[in-house]
C-alpha positions as CSV (number, residue, x, y, z in Angstrom):
1,X,29.6,21.1,-8.8
2,X,27.2,23.6,-7.2
3,X,23.9,22.2,-6.0
4,X,21.0,23.0,-8.3
5,X,18.3,22.6,-5.6
6,X,19.2,24.3,-2.3
7,X,17.5,23.5,1.0
8,X,16.9,26.7,3.1
9,X,14.4,26.1,5.9
10,X,12.7,28.7,8.0
11,X,12.8,28.3,11.8
12,X,9.1,27.3,11.8
13,X,9.8,24.6,9.2
14,X,12.7,23.2,11.2
15,X,10.5,23.1,14.3
16,X,7.8,21.2,12.4
17,X,10.3,18.7,11.0
18,X,11.9,18.0,14.4
19,X,8.4,17.5,15.9
20,X,7.6,15.0,13.1
21,X,10.8,13.0,13.8
22,X,10.0,12.5,17.4
23,X,6.3,11.6,16.9
24,X,5.4,8.1,18.2
25,X,3.6,7.1,15.0
26,X,4.9,8.4,11.6
27,X,5.7,6.7,8.4
28,X,9.4,5.6,8.2
29,X,10.0,7.4,4.9
30,X,8.6,10.7,6.2
31,X,10.9,10.5,9.3
32,X,13.9,9.8,7.0
33,X,13.0,12.6,4.6
34,X,12.7,15.0,7.5
35,X,16.1,14.0,8.7
36,X,17.5,14.6,5.2
37,X,16.1,18.1,5.0
38,X,17.3,19.1,8.4
39,X,20.9,17.8,7.6
40,X,20.9,19.5,4.2
41,X,19.6,22.8,5.4
42,X,22.0,25.7,4.7
43,X,20.2,28.3,6.8
44,X,21.8,29.8,9.9
45,X,20.3,27.1,12.0
46,X,21.0,24.3,9.5
47,X,23.8,21.7,9.7
48,X,24.9,22.1,6.0
49,X,25.8,18.4,5.5
50,X,26.9,17.4,2.0
51,X,24.8,14.8,0.2
52,X,27.5,12.1,0.5
53,X,27.6,12.4,4.3
54,X,23.8,12.3,4.5
55,X,23.7,9.1,2.4
56,X,26.4,7.4,4.4
57,X,24.8,8.3,7.7
58,X,21.3,7.0,6.8
59,X,22.4,4.1,4.5
60,X,20.8,5.6,1.3
61,X,22.1,6.7,-2.1
62,X,23.0,10.3,-2.9
63,X,20.3,10.2,-5.6
64,X,17.7,9.8,-2.9
65,X,19.0,12.9,-1.1
66,X,19.0,14.8,-4.3
67,X,15.4,13.8,-5.1
68,X,14.2,15.0,-1.7
69,X,15.9,18.4,-2.2
70,X,14.5,18.7,-5.7
71,X,10.9,18.0,-4.6
72,X,11.3,20.5,-1.8
73,X,12.3,23.3,-4.2
74,X,9.9,22.3,-7.0
75,X,6.8,21.2,-5.1
76,X,7.1,22.2,-1.5
77,X,7.7,20.7,2.0
78,X,4.7,18.3,2.0
79,X,5.8,16.7,-1.3
80,X,9.4,16.4,-0.1
81,X,8.3,14.4,2.9
82,X,6.4,12.0,0.8
83,X,7.7,9.4,-1.6
84,X,8.2,10.3,-5.2
85,X,5.3,9.7,-7.6
86,X,5.4,6.0,-8.7
87,X,6.6,5.3,-12.2
88,X,3.8,4.3,-14.6
89,X,3.5,0.5,-14.6
90,X,4.8,-1.2,-17.7
91,X,3.1,-4.1,-19.4
92,X,3.8,-7.4,-17.6
93,X,6.4,-9.5,-19.4
94,X,5.5,-12.7,-17.7
95,X,2.0,-13.9,-18.3
96,X,0.1,-16.9,-19.5
97,X,2.5,-19.6,-20.9
98,X,5.6,-17.8,-19.6
99,X,4.1,-17.6,-16.2
100,X,3.7,-21.4,-16.3
101,X,7.3,-21.8,-17.4
102,X,8.5,-19.7,-14.5
103,X,6.5,-21.7,-11.9
104,X,7.8,-24.9,-13.4
105,X,11.4,-23.6,-13.1
106,X,10.9,-22.6,-9.5
107,X,9.5,-26.0,-8.5
108,X,12.5,-27.8,-10.1
109,X,16.0,-28.2,-8.7
110,X,18.2,-25.2,-8.2
111,X,21.3,-24.8,-10.5
112,X,24.4,-26.7,-9.6
113,X,26.4,-24.8,-7.0
114,X,23.3,-23.1,-5.6
115,X,21.2,-24.2,-2.6
116,X,18.1,-22.5,-4.0
117,X,16.6,-20.3,-6.7
118,X,16.8,-16.6,-6.4
119,X,14.8,-14.0,-8.3
120,X,17.7,-13.0,-10.4
121,X,18.7,-16.6,-11.2
122,X,15.2,-17.3,-12.3
123,X,15.3,-14.2,-14.6
124,X,18.6,-15.3,-16.1
125,X,17.3,-18.8,-16.8
126,X,14.1,-17.4,-18.4
127,X,16.3,-15.4,-20.8
128,X,18.7,-18.4,-21.5
129,X,15.7,-20.6,-22.4
130,X,14.4,-18.0,-24.8
131,X,11.1,-17.5,-22.9
132,X,11.7,-13.7,-22.7
133,X,14.2,-11.3,-24.2
134,X,14.8,-9.6,-20.8
135,X,13.1,-9.5,-17.4
136,X,13.7,-7.6,-14.2
137,X,13.8,-9.5,-10.9
138,X,11.0,-7.2,-9.6
139,X,8.7,-8.5,-12.4
140,X,9.4,-12.1,-11.2
141,X,8.8,-11.1,-7.6
142,X,5.4,-9.6,-8.5
143,X,4.5,-12.8,-10.4
144,X,5.2,-14.9,-7.4
145,X,3.3,-12.4,-5.2
146,X,0.3,-12.7,-7.5
147,X,0.4,-16.5,-7.3
148,X,1.2,-16.5,-3.5
149,X,4.4,-18.4,-4.1
150,X,7.6,-17.9,-2.1
151,X,10.5,-19.9,-3.7
152,X,13.0,-18.7,-1.2
153,X,11.3,-20.5,1.6
154,X,11.4,-24.2,2.6
155,X,10.3,-26.1,5.7
156,X,11.8,-29.0,7.6
157,X,9.3,-31.8,8.1
158,X,9.3,-35.4,9.3
159,X,8.3,-37.2,6.1
160,X,7.2,-40.9,6.6
161,X,7.8,-43.4,3.9
162,X,4.9,-44.4,1.7
163,X,2.9,-47.6,2.4
164,X,4.4,-47.9,5.8
165,X,2.6,-50.5,7.9
166,X,4.7,-49.9,11.0
167,X,3.9,-46.2,10.9
168,X,0.1,-46.6,10.5
169,X,0.0,-49.3,13.2
170,X,1.6,-47.0,15.7
171,X,-0.4,-44.0,14.5
172,X,-3.8,-45.8,14.8
173,X,-2.9,-47.0,18.3
174,X,-2.2,-43.4,19.4
175,X,-5.4,-42.1,17.8
176,X,-7.4,-44.8,19.6
177,X,-5.9,-43.8,22.9
178,X,-6.9,-40.1,22.2
179,X,-10.5,-41.2,21.8
180,X,-10.8,-42.4,25.5
181,X,-12.9,-40.5,28.0
182,X,-11.5,-39.0,31.1
183,X,-10.8,-41.5,33.9
184,X,-9.3,-40.3,37.1
185,X,-7.9,-43.8,37.9
186,X,-6.5,-44.2,34.4
187,X,-5.2,-40.7,33.2
188,X,-3.7,-40.0,29.8
189,X,-0.4,-38.2,29.9
190,X,1.8,-37.1,26.9
191,X,5.5,-36.6,27.5
192,X,8.2,-34.8,25.4
193,X,11.6,-33.2,25.8
194,X,13.2,-30.0,24.6
195,X,16.3,-28.0,25.3
196,X,17.0,-24.3,25.9
197,X,20.4,-22.6,25.2
198,X,21.3,-20.0,27.8
199,X,22.6,-16.7,26.4
200,X,23.9,-13.9,28.6
201,X,23.8,-10.2,27.5
202,X,27.3,-8.6,27.2
203,X,25.8,-5.1,27.0
204,X,22.7,-3.7,28.7
205,X,19.7,-3.6,26.4
206,X,18.1,-0.2,25.7
207,X,14.5,-0.1,26.8
208,X,11.7,0.9,24.3
209,X,10.4,4.4,24.4
210,X,8.0,6.5,22.3
211,X,9.2,6.4,18.7
212,X,11.9,3.8,19.3
213,X,11.8,0.0,19.8
214,X,13.8,-1.9,22.4
215,X,17.4,-2.5,21.2
216,X,19.7,-5.3,22.2
217,X,23.3,-6.0,21.1
218,X,24.1,-8.7,18.5
219,X,26.9,-10.0,20.8
220,X,26.1,-12.4,23.5
221,X,27.8,-15.0,25.8
222,X,27.0,-18.7,25.7
223,X,26.2,-20.0,29.2
224,X,25.3,-23.7,28.8
225,X,22.1,-25.6,27.9
226,X,19.3,-26.9,30.0
227,X,16.8,-29.7,29.2
228,X,13.1,-29.6,29.8
229,X,10.7,-32.5,30.4
230,X,7.1,-31.7,29.5
231,X,4.2,-33.8,30.9
232,X,0.8,-32.8,29.6
233,X,-2.6,-34.2,30.5
234,X,-4.7,-33.2,27.5
235,X,-8.2,-34.2,28.9
236,X,-7.7,-31.9,32.0
237,X,-5.5,-29.3,30.2
238,X,-2.8,-29.5,32.9
239,X,1.0,-29.5,32.3
240,X,4.2,-29.9,34.4
241,X,7.6,-28.9,33.1
242,X,10.8,-30.0,34.8
243,X,14.1,-28.3,34.1
244,X,17.2,-30.5,34.3
245,X,20.9,-30.4,33.5
246,X,20.8,-33.4,31.1
247,X,18.4,-35.7,29.2
248,X,20.0,-39.1,30.0
249,X,18.3,-42.4,30.7
250,X,18.6,-41.7,34.5
251,X,17.1,-38.2,34.1
252,X,14.1,-39.7,32.3
253,X,13.8,-42.5,34.9
254,X,13.7,-40.0,37.8
255,X,11.0,-37.9,36.0
256,X,8.9,-41.0,35.4
257,X,9.1,-41.9,39.1
258,X,8.0,-38.4,39.9
259,X,5.0,-38.8,37.5
260,X,3.9,-42.0,39.1
261,X,4.5,-41.2,42.8
262,X,4.0,-37.4,43.0
263,X,1.8,-36.3,40.2
264,X,-0.6,-39.3,40.0
265,X,-0.2,-41.3,43.2
266,X,-3.8,-42.5,43.2
267,X,-3.9,-43.6,39.6
268,X,-4.2,-47.4,39.1
269,X,-2.5,-47.1,35.7
270,X,-1.2,-44.2,33.5
271,X,-1.4,-44.2,29.7
272,X,1.9,-42.6,28.7
273,X,2.3,-41.3,25.1
274,X,5.9,-40.4,24.1
275,X,8.4,-40.5,21.3
276,X,10.3,-43.7,20.7
277,X,13.7,-42.5,21.9
278,X,16.4,-44.9,23.1
279,X,16.1,-43.5,26.7
280,X,12.3,-43.8,26.8
281,X,12.3,-47.5,27.8
282,X,11.8,-49.7,30.8
283,X,15.5,-50.4,30.7
284,X,16.2,-46.9,31.9
285,X,14.2,-47.6,35.1
286,X,16.3,-50.6,35.8
287,X,19.5,-48.5,35.3
288,X,18.3,-46.0,37.9
289,X,16.5,-48.2,40.5
290,X,16.6,-51.6,42.1
291,X,14.6,-54.2,40.1
292,X,11.6,-54.3,42.4
293,X,11.3,-50.5,42.3
294,X,11.7,-50.4,38.5
295,X,9.0,-53.1,38.1
296,X,6.7,-51.3,40.5
297,X,6.9,-48.2,38.4
298,X,6.5,-50.0,35.1
299,X,3.5,-51.9,36.3
300,X,1.7,-48.5,36.7
301,X,2.5,-47.5,33.1
302,X,0.7,-48.3,29.8
303,X,3.2,-47.0,27.3
304,X,2.2,-45.9,23.8
305,X,5.0,-44.8,21.4
306,X,4.4,-42.4,18.5
307,X,5.7,-43.7,15.2
308,X,9.0,-42.7,13.8
309,X,8.7,-39.5,11.8
310,X,5.3,-39.0,13.6
311,X,6.1,-36.9,16.6
312,X,3.3,-34.5,15.5
313,X,1.0,-37.1,17.1
314,X,2.4,-36.3,20.6
315,X,0.3,-33.5,22.2
316,X,3.1,-32.7,24.5
317,X,5.0,-31.4,21.5
318,X,2.3,-28.9,20.9
319,X,2.6,-27.6,24.4
320,X,6.4,-27.3,24.1
321,X,5.8,-25.2,21.0
322,X,3.4,-22.9,22.9
323,X,6.0,-22.7,25.7
324,X,8.7,-21.7,23.2
325,X,6.6,-19.0,21.6
326,X,5.1,-17.5,24.8
327,X,8.0,-17.8,27.2
328,X,11.3,-18.9,25.7
329,X,11.6,-16.8,22.6
330,X,14.2,-14.5,24.1
331,X,17.6,-14.7,25.8
332,X,17.6,-16.4,29.1
333,X,20.9,-16.2,30.9
334,X,21.0,-19.3,33.2
335,X,19.1,-22.3,34.5
336,X,17.8,-20.6,37.6
337,X,16.2,-17.8,35.5
338,X,14.8,-20.5,33.2
339,X,13.2,-22.4,36.1
340,X,11.6,-19.2,37.4
341,X,10.2,-18.2,34.0
342,X,8.9,-21.7,33.1
343,X,7.3,-22.1,36.6
344,X,5.4,-18.8,36.1
345,X,4.3,-19.8,32.6
346,X,3.1,-23.2,33.9
347,X,1.1,-21.7,36.8
348,X,-0.6,-19.2,34.5
349,X,-1.4,-21.9,31.9
350,X,-2.8,-24.3,34.5
351,X,-4.9,-21.6,36.0
352,X,-6.9,-21.5,32.8
353,X,-6.8,-25.2,32.2
354,X,-8.8,-26.2,29.2
355,X,-8.9,-29.7,27.6
356,X,-7.1,-30.0,24.3
357,X,-9.5,-30.7,21.4
358,X,-7.9,-33.5,19.3
359,X,-10.2,-34.1,16.3
360,X,-8.0,-36.2,14.0
361,X,-9.2,-39.8,14.1
362,X,-8.4,-43.1,12.4
363,X,-11.2,-42.5,10.0
364,X,-9.7,-39.2,9.0
365,X,-6.2,-40.7,8.7
366,X,-7.5,-43.5,6.3
367,X,-8.6,-40.8,3.9
368,X,-6.1,-37.9,4.3
369,X,-3.1,-40.2,4.8
370,X,-4.1,-42.9,2.4
371,X,-0.7,-43.0,0.7
372,X,0.8,-44.2,4.0
373,X,-1.3,-47.3,4.1
374,X,-0.1,-50.5,2.3
375,X,-1.9,-51.3,-1.0
376,X,-3.6,-54.6,-0.7
């Protein structure tokens, strides 16, 4: 069938469209429509692509290509570069009581065989229950947008049991430690661990340039995993990160000896806050060193364990999160590169050392986390 709306561009129009495509800042839809017009152009300089080829190349429907051609012929070049005029909004089908039904559905369990609700599943269930005769998934999306709800999202959290005396005892102990003033002879240090998987590029990434973001290949090569020990002194705003091959009891013991003998050799005693892992015990020191050496190190430590499901109380975990966002959120090929990057990050962070402001107290906990306390 012959095309009804023919694209025939002048040399000046082609020059303008090419210039628009290569501009640094231009709306994505304008760049796409300019590409469509250049490909569909049947002038002497045009490429004369059929609509199907244009659609397959740019991942769009042929109807979109036809619409751009039609607006060029009917309304001119400027209209063709812009989006089509929006369709007049129809009356909202989900409002009032039906809106409450929709929110209640979303907050309930997903249907059997499904891990979560989708917009289309919610629409089907609204029809099945007789709340509406029909509803588009876009209407449901707009309803959630209005209510700032996102049913497709969930979060993994450590959820402590209710009325948990063991949890609140350990929590209040940690919060009391955090209230202490700075004492050079008795420093407060928080310790935590994390790991980083090493990924090597199989193809050279393409650097960013005006009008184009950096590109990297979806394929990569696994190259092992490294462990990181984070020691953070919140009252001085200083941190030390050690990169190791493993996270065994012996690795932990050697790092604790480094903490006592190298990082704080003049301290009479160190308050050490850490998670209650099976390697974080005095027994690990006895596995690594002679008994008199293990006892010497232990005598300089005042250990405080965060409660189970309460790792958020460890300020070293916050520092690890910052390290991950600022430095590790990319592919790092090997342990040597990781050590270099982490050392630079550590030096820069320590250069602007600032005390961490911990404001959550036992008084706050007894109000905000009241459900965790036993009922007397």
